[in-house]
N, C-alpha and C positions, 0 to 999 in steps of 0.2 A: 503494500500500500504506500509506504513512504516513498519508495522509488518512483512509483507512478505519479506521485505528487511533486516530484523534483526535490525531495528532501533527503534523498539517500546519498550519503557521502562517506568516504572512508575517514579514517582518523587523520589528525593533523600530522604533518611531518615531524619526526623526532629531532632531526638535525637540519641546520642551515646548509646551503650549498657549499660554503667554505669548509664546514665540518665534514661533509661527505667527501670532498676532495682530499682532506687530510686522512680520513678513514681509509680511503682507497690507497693512498700513498703508503700508509703504515702497513697495510696488508701486503702491498707489493714489495715492501722492504723485508717481509718475512716475520713481522710481529704476529704472534698467535692471535687468532680471531677472538678468543676468550678475553685476552688482555685488552684488545681494542674495544670490545663491548664494555668492559669495566671502566675503561677510560672515559667513554662517552655516556656511561650509565644507561645503556640499552641492552637488550638481550642479544645473544648470539644469532638468533633467528633474524632479528632486525638487521644485524650486520650483513647476513647473507642476502637479505632483501635488497639492501643498498648496493651490494656488489653485483647482484643479478640484474638489476634494472639499469638502463642507460640514463634514465632521467631521475629526477628527485622522487624517491619513493615516499608514498604517504601511508606507509604501513602503520596501523594503529594497534598492533598486537600488544598483548599484556607483557609486562616485564616479568620474565621468569629466568633469572640468571642461574 
């Protein structure tokens, strides 16, 4: 129903574009994804979402570190 009324939206992005760039850079340098997640106070799943998407991910999943 909400989607039909134009109210359906995902969660707000957890990180700004600059933070996403830093996240990707850290992972590229070999920093473990669990450490990157802790640094940005997001879940590992959210890290993977940002790495998987080419754009700014708006994944609003729960924090489960």
